[in-house]
Steps between C-alpha positions, in 0.01 A plus 500: 500500500131531428266605782143383487220625718280222629221557749438216744214550739609504862877529437645798684874441458748263342832403659776372270756318722871554443734210440642350820855513359497876472445729795252400763196720460127501471482542130332741268151618594255619240203686645179489299262791527141401453229710352301703743137421484262782440248546776135492410347842479229464759375720779527351843136562585359274225750217535264289716203563271709394199601180678136418584388566143776283355424210734124517436561495121731199539251315716221591257698341221542182702126497578406510133761244406385263775134543404576434134680177593207384714249604231674286234524202735127525588413524131698184420335303776131556424271661247443860619736421788629854513145625573437243770837569670493877449465605861738231630764589244465875559531476878794261477683730254439805718620317811819399319555852368450651844804307618712693252375831638577535869467839663684375805824463302484867393542637847 
């Protein structure tokens, strides 16, 4: 009999039921040991600062992406549209990016 090792995410054990004609029992139980995750090497004191920095970087990326989308749309609409809509597009992109970065959810 060939034994294969297959990893299925979320499976902790497999129960193979016995035939009902044989003895009444629960069946064979195969326990699967999962890999232990390594913990991040990080000092406790800078954990909050790291979280803030990561969120601000992510929101900054969304700000630039949103501005770029609005810039292209303004340019398609009118000649020099990006220049005419510069302040409107910038403030709208910043407002949308600020929604991604909420300090209240950190505490």
